[in-house]
N, C-alpha and C positions, 0 to 999 in steps of 0.2 A: 497290780494288773487292772486296767480300766474295765468297767463293767461290760462294754461291748466286746472287748477283746476276750474277757473271761467267758462270755456266752458263746463266742465263736469257738473258743478252745474246747469247751464242754461238748459242743455240737460235733466237733471233729473226733473227739475221743468216743462219743456215742456211736458215730458212724463206723469207726474202727472196730468197736466191740461187736456191733451188729454183723459186720462182714465176717469177723472171726468166728462168731457163734454160728452163723449160717454155714460156713465152710465145715466146721466140725460136726454140725447136725447132719449135713449131707454125707459125710464119711460114715457116721453112725447108721444112717439109712441104707447106705450101700452094703455095710456089713449085714444088716438085717435081711436085705434082699438076697444076698449071697447065701446065707445060711438057709433061708427059706427055699431057695432054688435047689439046694443040696439035700432037701428033705430032712434036715436035722431036727431033733426033738424040740429044741428050744429055738425061738426066733433070734435070740442073742446068746452068746456064749455064757452059760451059767457059771463058769469058773471065775469070771471076772467079778470083782467085788462091787457092791453097790450100796448106797445109803437109801433106806426106805422112807426117810422123812427128815424134817429139819430139827425135830425135837428128840430128846432122850437118846442121844447117840452113845454108843458104848466106847470104851477106850480102844477096842480093836478098830471100830469105825474111824475114829479120829486119827489114830496112829497110821493106819494104812492110807487114809486120804492125804495126810501130810506127806506120806511116803511117795506119792505119785510124782511130786516135784523134787523131793529129796533124792530119790533114785535117779531121776533125770539129770539133776545137777551133779551127782556123784559120777555118773557116766560121762559127764562133760568136764570132769576133773575139778569140780568145785565141791569140796567135801565138808560137811558139817557133822559134828558129833550127834548121834541119834541112837535109837534102840528099838527093839521089838516090844510087843506087849508084855513079854516075860519080864523085861527089865523094869518097866514102869509099874506093872502090877505088883511085882515082888517088892519094889521100893515102897509102894503104898502100904503094904502089909508089914513093913519093917524087916523083911527078909532080903536085904540088899545083896545083889550078886557082887562078889569080889572080883569076878572077871565076867563081865556081861557081853556076850556076843552082840556086835552091832555098834559099840561105842568106839569111835575112831580116835586113837591117841594123837594122830598127826593133824587134827583139826583144831582151830582156834575158838570155834563157837560150838556150844552144846545146846541143841534144841530139845526142850523137855515139855511135852503136854502133860500137865499134872491134873489128876482127878482126886478130889477130896470128897470122901463119902460121909454120910450121916447115918445114925442109928435107924434101923428099919421101922421100929415102933414109933419113933419120933416123926419119921417121914410119913407114915400112915396117918398119924394124928393131924399133921400139918396139911396133908392132902384133903382129909375130911373137912378141915376148917376152911381150906381154900374153896372147896366145892360149895360149902355153905355160904361163903362170901359171894361167890359167883351167882348162886341162886338168889341170894338176897338182892344183889345188884340188878339182876335180870328182872326180878319182881318190881323193884323200885323204878327201873327204867320204863317198864310197861305201865306202871301207875302214872309216871310222869308224862308219858306220851298221851295217856287218856285224858290228862289235864292240860295238854298242850305245852308241856315243859320239856325242853331238850337238855339231857344230861351230857356234859362235856368231859368230865373226868371220872375214871373208874376207881375202884378200890385197889390198893396195892397189897398183895399178899406175899407170904414168905416164898422164896425161890426154892424149887425142888428140881430133881433131875429125872424123876419118873412119875408116871401116873400110877394109881393103885393097881390097875390091871397088868402093869409091867413088872411089879415087884414079885420076885421069886426067891424065897429064902434059901433054896438049894443052889442058886446060881448068883452069888453076890456080884460077880463081875459083869454079868449081862444086865443086871438090874440098873447099874450105874446111878445109884441114888446119891446125888451130891452136886459138885460144881467143878467144871474145867477152867483152868487158866493156863497161860503159856509162860514158861520161864526160859530165858535165854542167857546162859552164862558165857563169859568171854575171858580168855587168858590174856591179861594185859602184859605189856613189855616188862614191867617191874616184877612180874610173877604173881601179882594179886589176881583174884577172881572177881570180876564185876558181874552183876546180874540185873537183867531187866525183866520185870513182871508185866505182862499184858493181860489185863483182867477186864472182861466186858461187863462184869457185875461186881464192882468193888464192895467190900464189906462182908461178903459171905465167908471169905477165908481171912483169918487174922494174919498179920505180918509174921508172927512167930510160927504159925502152921506152915505158911509158904516157905519160910527160911529153912525149917526142919526138913521139908521135902526136897527142895533143890540142893541144899548143902549135903544131904545124905547121898543123893545120886551123884553129885560131882565128886565127892570124896571116895565113894566105894565102887563106882561103876567101872573104873579102869580108864576113864577119859584122860586123867592126868598121868597115866602110865602105871605099869605093874611091875612088881618084883618077880623074880624067877619062881617064887612059890605061889604066885597068884594074888598076893596081897597088894593093897594100894601103895604106890610109890611115895605118895605124899599123904601122910595121915592127918595133917592139920593144915589145910589150905588157908591162905590169907584172904578171907572174904571181905569185900567192901560192902557198904550198905546198899541194898537193892534200890534200883530206880523204878518208879511206878508212873510212867507217862500215861496221860489220859488217852484212851482209845474209844472207838464208837461203842456206845452202850447197846447191849443186845436187845433185840425186839422179839416179840413172840414168846411162846411158852417153852422154857428150858432149852434154849437154842445155843447155850454157851459152847458146846462142842463144835458147832458150825463156825462160830466166831473164832475159836482157837485155830481151826483149819485155815481160815482166811488170814489171820494174823501171822501164822507160821509161814504161809506162802509169801506174804508181803515181806516178812523179815528175811527169808532166804533169797528172795528175788530183789531185795533192796528197793521195795516200793514204799515210799514214805506215807504212813497212815495219817489221816486227819480225824479229829474228834468232832468235826462239824456235823453233828447229828441232824440238824434241821435241813441242811442242804441235801443230805443223803435221802431223807424221807421225801423231800420235795421233788428231787430228781426221779425217784422211783415211783412217785405218785402215792405209794403206800408202802409200809415196811413189808407187807405180805408179798408184793411184787419183787422187792429186793431179795427176800429170803427164798422165794421160788426160783429166781434166776441163780442165786448162789448155789442152791441144791443141784440145779441142772448142770452148772459149771463143774461142780465137784464130781458128779457122776460121769460127765464127759471125760474129765481128767482120769478117773479110775479106769476108764476104757481106753485111755491113751489118745483121746480125741480132744485135746486142749493144748494151748501153748501159753508161754509166759506173757507175751505181748497182749493177747486177748484178755488174760486175767487182769493185767494192768489197766487196759482200756475199760473193762467192767468196773473196776474199783474207782477209777477216776470219774467215769460217766455217772456213777451212782453215788458220788460223794464220799467214798470210803478212803480215798487216797488223794494226795495233793495234785492239783492240776498241772503245775509247772515242772513236774518231774521229767527226767530224761528217760528215753526208751530203755527198758530193762534188757538184760542178757536174753537172747533168743534161745529158747529151749522148749522142746515138746514134752508134755507130761508122759510118764511111763505107765504102761498098762499094768494094772495091779491085780494079781491073783493071790490066793492064800499063801503061796510059797515065795512070792517075789521078794519081800524084804529079807527072808531067811537066806535066799540065794545071794543077795548082795552082801550080807554079813559074812557068809561063808568065804567070799573072796578075800576078806580081811583076816579072819581068824582061822579058817580051815574047818572042815566039817566035824572034826573031833573035839572042837572047843564048845563047851556048853557052860551056862552060868553056874558059878559056885554060890550056893545059897547059904547064908549064915543062919 
């Protein structure tokens, strides 16, 4: 694509994103005014889920945010294997469900947001070290400025999933100390299982750790079918080596959960992701602007005020996806409350079906 043509194309996608964003923001404001007019306690419905920031997302945050388009696509007769927090949390603890509500056996792809946790003591020590590095870098920067020196590169520290003030030993799931990545397994025509790993911070999770997680879920969740006694129909699936395509590297502090949401949306909506990080940063002027808009889009989606084409326009305009992609399937995000996913799963399994934990 010629440079002038590419620039014009980006401009068109940016315009499309701004139009879509403005339309959904207007719908949100109308809801706000309607609730205010009716003298409701909250200006916006408190039952609707919301992300409070770009960092330190819990697995509930990630699973429900991905669910906004998973539910929408399911209602539009495009079904992916998926699960609720119970499935992925129990899988992480080693207590895999032999019949996990929410996994759809008639689907060819299984979407798995995987959280890999670390030891709390190790996390605390690393956080302290990170704080010391930041303080040292700040002092060094101030000293450099006083001498007329500009520092262009900062220190790289170990990645964590939570700051010390968020660590709560009594609630390990809400602490979310660790790293998210996205695994997508596909049933191939020859019966083998292929898997793609989308990781915004490669190296934090080893290939063996990732394989153990997604293979355990694929085998025991019920996605490949169940026997009458609730056991997995295929006890030893034929897994091929996982693919690890390069995806945009996460920016900001512990934003892996937000990137997993974007990558899952892109995968389900068939938006081709690009790893051209430089263009993304340049188009957004700064990664902070990109992350701020991403958070806004996710929260609009959770309220049901987002659509697939605006998501695609955002990703292309800010360099997250390829420019020459075709328009995606038109679908509006589903409004997500605490029971929305469970209600969708009940349609498949029935309300009397609950996960069997080993």
